[in-house]
PDB file of N, CA, C and O in Angstrom:
ATOM      1  N   UNK A   1       0.843  -1.171   0.000  1.00  0.00           N
ATOM      2  CA  UNK A   1       0.000   0.000   0.000  1.00  0.00           C
ATOM      3  C   UNK A   1       0.893   1.239   0.000  1.00  0.00           C
ATOM      4  O   UNK A   1       1.732   1.376   0.890  1.00  0.00           O
ATOM      5  N   UNK A   2       0.740   2.145  -0.967  1.00  0.00           N
ATOM      6  CA  UNK A   2       1.579   3.348  -0.998  1.00  0.00           C
ATOM      7  C   UNK A   2       1.185   4.338   0.094  1.00  0.00           C
ATOM      8  O   UNK A   2       0.025   4.406   0.500  1.00  0.00           O
ATOM      9  N   UNK A   3       2.151   5.088   0.552  1.00  0.00           N
ATOM     10  CA  UNK A   3       1.881   6.115   1.565  1.00  0.00           C
ATOM     11  C   UNK A   3       1.503   7.398   0.834  1.00  0.00           C
ATOM     12  O   UNK A   3       2.283   7.930   0.044  1.00  0.00           O
ATOM     13  N   UNK A   4       0.302   7.884   1.108  1.00  0.00           N
ATOM     14  CA  UNK A   4      -0.214   9.080   0.461  1.00  0.00           C
ATOM     15  C   UNK A   4      -0.381  10.182   1.506  1.00  0.00           C
ATOM     16  O   UNK A   4      -0.911   9.943   2.591  1.00  0.00           O
ATOM     17  N   UNK A   5       0.075  11.385   1.172  1.00  0.00           N
ATOM     18  CA  UNK A   5      -0.064  12.533   2.076  1.00  0.00           C
ATOM     19  C   UNK A   5      -0.594  13.716   1.280  1.00  0.00           C
ATOM     20  O   UNK A   5      -0.527  13.736   0.051  1.00  0.00           O
ATOM     21  N   UNK A   6      -1.123  14.702   2.000  1.00  0.00           N
ATOM     22  CA  UNK A   6      -1.608  15.913   1.337  1.00  0.00           C
ATOM     23  C   UNK A   6      -0.418  16.729   0.842  1.00  0.00           C
ATOM     24  O   UNK A   6       0.727  16.480   1.218  1.00  0.00           O
ATOM     25  N   UNK A   7      -0.711  17.694   0.005  1.00  0.00           N
ATOM     26  CA  UNK A   7       0.347  18.557  -0.520  1.00  0.00           C
ATOM     27  C   UNK A   7       1.009  19.337   0.614  1.00  0.00           C
ATOM     28  O   UNK A   7       2.226  19.523   0.604  1.00  0.00           O
ATOM     29  N   UNK A   8       0.226  19.794   1.587  1.00  0.00           N
ATOM     30  CA  UNK A   8       0.792  20.519   2.739  1.00  0.00           C
ATOM     31  C   UNK A   8       1.774  19.643   3.507  1.00  0.00           C
ATOM     32  O   UNK A   8       2.859  20.091   3.877  1.00  0.00           O
ATOM     33  N   UNK A   9       1.386  18.391   3.743  1.00  0.00           N
ATOM     34  CA  UNK A   9       2.255  17.470   4.479  1.00  0.00           C
ATOM     35  C   UNK A   9       3.513  17.163   3.676  1.00  0.00           C
ATOM     36  O   UNK A   9       4.604  17.083   4.241  1.00  0.00           O
ATOM     37  N   UNK A  10       3.371  16.989   2.360  1.00  0.00           N
ATOM     38  CA  UNK A  10       4.537  16.727   1.514  1.00  0.00           C
ATOM     39  C   UNK A  10       5.479  17.926   1.504  1.00  0.00           C
ATOM     40  O   UNK A  10       6.699  17.763   1.498  1.00  0.00           O
ATOM     41  N   UNK A  11       4.912  19.128   1.503  1.00  0.00           N
ATOM     42  CA  UNK A  11       5.730  20.337   1.540  1.00  0.00           C
ATOM     43  C   UNK A  11       6.492  20.432   2.854  1.00  0.00           C
ATOM     44  O   UNK A  11       7.661  20.815   2.868  1.00  0.00           O
ATOM     45  N   UNK A  12       5.844  20.089   3.947  1.00  0.00           N
ATOM     46  CA  UNK A  12       6.502  20.129   5.252  1.00  0.00           C
ATOM     47  C   UNK A  12       7.621  19.094   5.334  1.00  0.00           C
ATOM     48  O   UNK A  12       8.659  19.348   5.945  1.00  0.00           O
ATOM     49  N   UNK A  13       7.412  17.927   4.722  1.00  0.00           N
ATOM     50  CA  UNK A  13       8.413  16.859   4.762  1.00  0.00           C
ATOM     51  C   UNK A  13       9.637  17.189   3.919  1.00  0.00           C
ATOM     52  O   UNK A  13      10.761  16.868   4.304  1.00  0.00           O
ATOM     53  N   UNK A  14       9.424  17.837   2.759  1.00  0.00           N
ATOM     54  CA  UNK A  14      10.504  18.042   1.796  1.00  0.00           C
ATOM     55  C   UNK A  14      11.084  19.445   1.792  1.00  0.00           C
ATOM     56  O   UNK A  14      12.221  19.644   1.366  1.00  0.00           O
ATOM     57  N   UNK A  15      10.323  20.412   2.259  1.00  0.00           N
ATOM     58  CA  UNK A  15      10.782  21.799   2.198  1.00  0.00           C
ATOM     59  C   UNK A  15      10.493  22.459   0.860  1.00  0.00           C
ATOM     60  O   UNK A  15      10.920  23.587   0.615  1.00  0.00           O
ATOM     61  N   UNK A  16       9.770  21.762  -0.004  1.00  0.00           N
ATOM     62  CA  UNK A  16       9.390  22.306  -1.316  1.00  0.00           C
ATOM     63  C   UNK A  16       8.072  23.050  -1.140  1.00  0.00           C
ATOM     64  O   UNK A  16       7.168  22.540  -0.479  1.00  0.00           O
ATOM     65  N   UNK A  17       7.942  24.242  -1.715  1.00  0.00           N
ATOM     66  CA  UNK A  17       6.703  25.003  -1.547  1.00  0.00           C
ATOM     67  C   UNK A  17       5.481  24.270  -2.114  1.00  0.00           C
ATOM     68  O   UNK A  17       5.590  23.499  -3.067  1.00  0.00           O
ATOM     69  N   UNK A  18       4.325  24.526  -1.512  1.00  0.00           N
ATOM     70  CA  UNK A  18       3.075  23.890  -1.946  1.00  0.00           C
ATOM     71  C   UNK A  18       2.773  24.195  -3.411  1.00  0.00           C
ATOM     72  O   UNK A  18       2.343  23.309  -4.149  1.00  0.00           O
ATOM     73  N   UNK A  19       2.992  25.432  -3.838  1.00  0.00           N
ATOM     74  CA  UNK A  19       2.667  25.784  -5.216  1.00  0.00           C
ATOM     75  C   UNK A  19       3.498  24.981  -6.210  1.00  0.00           C
ATOM     76  O   UNK A  19       3.007  24.652  -7.290  1.00  0.00           O
ATOM     77  N   UNK A  20       4.750  24.656  -5.869  1.00  0.00           N
ATOM     78  CA  UNK A  20       5.604  23.875  -6.765  1.00  0.00           C
ATOM     79  C   UNK A  20       5.100  22.433  -6.856  1.00  0.00           C
ATOM     80  O   UNK A  20       5.095  21.839  -7.934  1.00  0.00           O
ATOM     81  N   UNK A  21       4.680  21.879  -5.727  1.00  0.00           N
ATOM     82  CA  UNK A  21       4.126  20.525  -5.733  1.00  0.00           C
ATOM     83  C   UNK A  21       2.842  20.478  -6.542  1.00  0.00           C
ATOM     84  O   UNK A  21       2.608  19.519  -7.277  1.00  0.00           O
ATOM     85  N   UNK A  22       1.996  21.517  -6.414  1.00  0.00           N
ATOM     86  CA  UNK A  22       0.763  21.567  -7.207  1.00  0.00           C
ATOM     87  C   UNK A  22       1.079  21.643  -8.695  1.00  0.00           C
ATOM     88  O   UNK A  22       0.416  20.997  -9.505  1.00  0.00           O
ATOM     89  N   UNK A  23       2.080  22.423  -9.053  1.00  0.00           N
ATOM     90  CA  UNK A  23       2.483  22.528 -10.465  1.00  0.00           C
ATOM     91  C   UNK A  23       2.947  21.171 -10.991  1.00  0.00           C
ATOM     92  O   UNK A  23       2.578  20.779 -12.099  1.00  0.00           O
ATOM     93  N   UNK A  24       3.742  20.461 -10.217  1.00  0.00           N
ATOM     94  CA  UNK A  24       4.224  19.143 -10.641  1.00  0.00           C
ATOM     95  C   UNK A  24       3.070  18.171 -10.806  1.00  0.00           C
ATOM     96  O   UNK A  24       3.097  17.322 -11.696  1.00  0.00           O
ATOM     97  N   UNK A  25       2.048  18.288  -9.951  1.00  0.00           N
ATOM     98  CA  UNK A  25       0.870  17.424 -10.087  1.00  0.00           C
ATOM     99  C   UNK A  25       0.138  17.739 -11.390  1.00  0.00           C
ATOM    100  O   UNK A  25      -0.235  16.829 -12.131  1.00  0.00           O
ATOM    101  N   UNK A  26      -0.065  19.014 -11.665  1.00  0.00           N
ATOM    102  CA  UNK A  26      -0.762  19.417 -12.892  1.00  0.00           C
ATOM    103  C   UNK A  26       0.011  19.001 -14.137  1.00  0.00           C
ATOM    104  O   UNK A  26      -0.588  18.667 -15.159  1.00  0.00           O
ATOM    105  N   UNK A  27       1.343  19.021 -14.055  1.00  0.00           N
ATOM    106  CA  UNK A  27       2.182  18.649 -15.194  1.00  0.00           C
ATOM    107  C   UNK A  27       2.355  17.138 -15.323  1.00  0.00           C
ATOM    108  O   UNK A  27       2.904  16.655 -16.313  1.00  0.00           O
ATOM    109  N   UNK A  28       1.885  16.393 -14.318  1.00  0.00           N
ATOM    110  CA  UNK A  28       2.000  14.941 -14.351  1.00  0.00           C
ATOM    111  C   UNK A  28       3.383  14.432 -13.991  1.00  0.00           C
ATOM    112  O   UNK A  28       3.735  13.302 -14.332  1.00  0.00           O
ATOM    113  N   UNK A  29       4.168  15.242 -13.311  1.00  0.00           N
ATOM    114  CA  UNK A  29       5.529  14.851 -12.952  1.00  0.00           C
ATOM    115  C   UNK A  29       5.585  13.969 -11.713  1.00  0.00           C
ATOM    116  O   UNK A  29       6.525  13.190 -11.554  1.00  0.00           O
ATOM    117  N   UNK A  30       4.594  14.077 -10.834  1.00  0.00           N
ATOM    118  CA  UNK A  30       4.551  13.216  -9.654  1.00  0.00           C
ATOM    119  C   UNK A  30       3.188  12.538  -9.585  1.00  0.00           C
ATOM    120  O   UNK A  30       2.185  13.073 -10.057  1.00  0.00           O
ATOM    121  N   UNK A  31       3.174  11.351  -8.988  1.00  0.00           N
ATOM    122  CA  UNK A  31       1.948  10.569  -8.863  1.00  0.00           C
ATOM    123  C   UNK A  31       1.073  11.186  -7.780  1.00  0.00           C
ATOM    124  O   UNK A  31       1.537  11.462  -6.673  1.00  0.00           O
ATOM    125  N   UNK A  32      -0.198  11.400  -8.109  1.00  0.00           N
ATOM    126  CA  UNK A  32      -1.129  12.000  -7.163  1.00  0.00           C
ATOM    127  C   UNK A  32      -2.541  11.484  -7.432  1.00  0.00           C
ATOM    128  O   UNK A  32      -2.818  10.901  -8.481  1.00  0.00           O
ATOM    129  N   UNK A  33      -3.428  11.711  -6.459  1.00  0.00           N
ATOM    130  CA  UNK A  33      -4.826  11.322  -6.558  1.00  0.00           C
ATOM    131  C   UNK A  33      -5.674  12.471  -6.030  1.00  0.00           C
ATOM    132  O   UNK A  33      -5.376  13.035  -4.977  1.00  0.00           O
ATOM    133  N   UNK A  34      -6.727  12.818  -6.758  1.00  0.00           N
ATOM    134  CA  UNK A  34      -7.674  13.830  -6.281  1.00  0.00           C
ATOM    135  C   UNK A  34      -8.744  13.139  -5.449  1.00  0.00           C
ATOM    136  O   UNK A  34      -9.374  12.183  -5.902  1.00  0.00           O
ATOM    137  N   UNK A  35      -8.945  13.627  -4.235  1.00  0.00           N
ATOM    138  CA  UNK A  35      -9.990  13.088  -3.357  1.00  0.00           C
ATOM    139  C   UNK A  35     -10.859  14.248  -2.907  1.00  0.00           C
ATOM    140  O   UNK A  35     -10.579  14.879  -1.888  1.00  0.00           O
ATOM    141  N   UNK A  36     -11.891  14.526  -3.646  1.00  0.00           N
ATOM    142  CA  UNK A  36     -12.733  15.676  -3.324  1.00  0.00           C
ATOM    143  C   UNK A  36     -11.968  16.956  -3.595  1.00  0.00           C
ATOM    144  O   UNK A  36     -11.602  17.240  -4.736  1.00  0.00           O
ATOM    145  N   UNK A  37     -11.727  17.733  -2.544  1.00  0.00           N
ATOM    146  CA  UNK A  37     -11.001  18.991  -2.711  1.00  0.00           C
ATOM    147  C   UNK A  37      -9.515  18.853  -2.412  1.00  0.00           C
ATOM    148  O   UNK A  37      -8.749  19.789  -2.639  1.00  0.00           O
ATOM    149  N   UNK A  38      -9.099  17.694  -1.906  1.00  0.00           N
ATOM    150  CA  UNK A  38      -7.694  17.486  -1.548  1.00  0.00           C
ATOM    151  C   UNK A  38      -6.969  16.700  -2.630  1.00  0.00           C
ATOM    152  O   UNK A  38      -7.565  15.915  -3.367  1.00  0.00           O
ATOM    153  N   UNK A  39      -5.669  16.936  -2.703  1.00  0.00           N
ATOM    154  CA  UNK A  39      -4.804  16.168  -3.590  1.00  0.00           C
ATOM    155  C   UNK A  39      -3.837  15.391  -2.712  1.00  0.00           C
ATOM    156  O   UNK A  39      -3.158  15.969  -1.864  1.00  0.00           O
ATOM    157  N   UNK A  40      -3.776  14.079  -2.917  1.00  0.00           N
ATOM    158  CA  UNK A  40      -2.860  13.239  -2.156  1.00  0.00           C
ATOM    159  C   UNK A  40      -1.690  12.851  -3.045  1.00  0.00           C
ATOM    160  O   UNK A  40      -1.872  12.447  -4.194  1.00  0.00           O
ATOM    161  N   UNK A  41      -0.492  12.979  -2.500  1.00  0.00           N
ATOM    162  CA  UNK A  41       0.739  12.708  -3.229  1.00  0.00           C
ATOM    163  C   UNK A  41       1.351  11.408  -2.713  1.00  0.00           C
ATOM    164  O   UNK A  41       1.390  11.168  -1.506  1.00  0.00           O
ATOM    165  N   UNK A  42       1.824  10.578  -3.630  1.00  0.00           N
ATOM    166  CA  UNK A  42       2.514   9.344  -3.276  1.00  0.00           C
ATOM    167  C   UNK A  42       3.928   9.715  -2.826  1.00  0.00           C
ATOM    168  O   UNK A  42       4.728  10.191  -3.631  1.00  0.00           O
ATOM    169  N   UNK A  43       4.236   9.503  -1.559  1.00  0.00           N
ATOM    170  CA  UNK A  43       5.510   9.933  -0.976  1.00  0.00           C
ATOM    171  C   UNK A  43       6.700   9.198  -1.602  1.00  0.00           C
ATOM    172  O   UNK A  43       7.737   9.809  -1.863  1.00  0.00           O
ATOM    173  N   UNK A  44       6.555   7.899  -1.842  1.00  0.00           N
ATOM    174  CA  UNK A  44       7.656   7.127  -2.420  1.00  0.00           C
ATOM    175  C   UNK A  44       7.996   7.613  -3.824  1.00  0.00           C
ATOM    176  O   UNK A  44       9.170   7.740  -4.173  1.00  0.00           O
ATOM    177  N   UNK A  45       6.970   7.885  -4.630  1.00  0.00           N
ATOM    178  CA  UNK A  45       7.196   8.366  -5.995  1.00  0.00           C
ATOM    179  C   UNK A  45       7.736   9.799  -5.987  1.00  0.00           C
ATOM    180  O   UNK A  45       8.523  10.169  -6.858  1.00  0.00           O
ATOM    181  N   UNK A  46       7.322  10.594  -5.020  1.00  0.00           N
ATOM    182  CA  UNK A  46       7.858  11.951  -4.896  1.00  0.00           C
ATOM    183  C   UNK A  46       9.347  11.890  -4.583  1.00  0.00           C
ATOM    184  O   UNK A  46      10.134  12.630  -5.174  1.00  0.00           O
ATOM    185  N   UNK A  47       9.739  11.020  -3.663  1.00  0.00           N
ATOM    186  CA  UNK A  47      11.157  10.869  -3.321  1.00  0.00           C
ATOM    187  C   UNK A  47      11.951  10.393  -4.535  1.00  0.00           C
ATOM    188  O   UNK A  47      13.067  10.855  -4.773  1.00  0.00           O
ATOM    189  N   UNK A  48      11.371   9.468  -5.300  1.00  0.00           N
ATOM    190  CA  UNK A  48      12.032   8.979  -6.512  1.00  0.00           C
ATOM    191  C   UNK A  48      12.226  10.121  -7.513  1.00  0.00           C
ATOM    192  O   UNK A  48      13.289  10.249  -8.120  1.00  0.00           O
ATOM    193  N   UNK A  49      11.195  10.945  -7.679  1.00  0.00           N
ATOM    194  CA  UNK A  49      11.298  12.085  -8.593  1.00  0.00           C
ATOM    195  C   UNK A  49      12.359  13.078  -8.124  1.00  0.00           C
ATOM    196  O   UNK A  49      13.120  13.600  -8.939  1.00  0.00           O
ATOM    197  N   UNK A  50      12.415  13.340  -6.831  1.00  0.00           N
ATOM    198  CA  UNK A  50      13.399  14.297  -6.303  1.00  0.00           C
ATOM    199  C   UNK A  50      14.829  13.754  -6.454  1.00  0.00           C
ATOM    200  O   UNK A  50      15.761  14.530  -6.664  1.00  0.00           O
ATOM    201  N   UNK A  51      15.007  12.447  -6.351  1.00  0.00           N
ATOM    202  CA  UNK A  51      16.330  11.848  -6.474  1.00  0.00           C
ATOM    203  C   UNK A  51      16.812  11.749  -7.912  1.00  0.00           C
ATOM    204  O   UNK A  51      17.994  11.958  -8.186  1.00  0.00           O
ATOM    205  N   UNK A  52      15.902  11.430  -8.839  1.00  0.00           N
ATOM    206  CA  UNK A  52      16.316  11.187 -10.221  1.00  0.00           C
ATOM    207  C   UNK A  52      15.905  12.281 -11.185  1.00  0.00           C
ATOM    208  O   UNK A  52      16.540  12.454 -12.225  1.00  0.00           O
ATOM    209  N   UNK A  53      14.850  13.030 -10.860  1.00  0.00           N
ATOM    210  CA  UNK A  53      14.377  14.067 -11.765  1.00  0.00           C
ATOM    211  C   UNK A  53      13.443  13.547 -12.838  1.00  0.00           C
ATOM    212  O   UNK A  53      13.062  14.294 -13.739  1.00  0.00           O
ATOM    213  N   UNK A  54      13.068  12.286 -12.760  1.00  0.00           N
ATOM    214  CA  UNK A  54      12.147  11.710 -13.739  1.00  0.00           C
ATOM    215  C   UNK A  54      11.338  10.593 -13.108  1.00  0.00           C
ATOM    216  O   UNK A  54      11.755   9.992 -12.118  1.00  0.00           O
ATOM    217  N   UNK A  55      10.184  10.322 -13.686  1.00  0.00           N
ATOM    218  CA  UNK A  55       9.331   9.227 -13.215  1.00  0.00           C
ATOM    219  C   UNK A  55       9.562   8.008 -14.092  1.00  0.00           C
ATOM    220  O   UNK A  55       9.776   8.131 -15.298  1.00  0.00           O
ATOM    221  N   UNK A  56       9.518   6.839 -13.484  1.00  0.00           N
ATOM    222  CA  UNK A  56       9.681   5.602 -14.245  1.00  0.00           C
ATOM    223  C   UNK A  56       8.344   4.985 -14.527  1.00  0.00           C
ATOM    224  O   UNK A  56       8.271   3.932 -15.160  1.00  0.00           O
TER     225      UNK A  56
END
């Protein structure tokens, strides 16, 4: 089961601003899921993107 967190929580964990994470979600650069008004980010895939700069 993947660990999913809100954009605010992901920003707090990584130090990346919320607006940048939202942009990456809109561009399809990181794995995310829309749940009503919230967007949940897959933490493992976010870490992979930050380490390599690309999604596999």
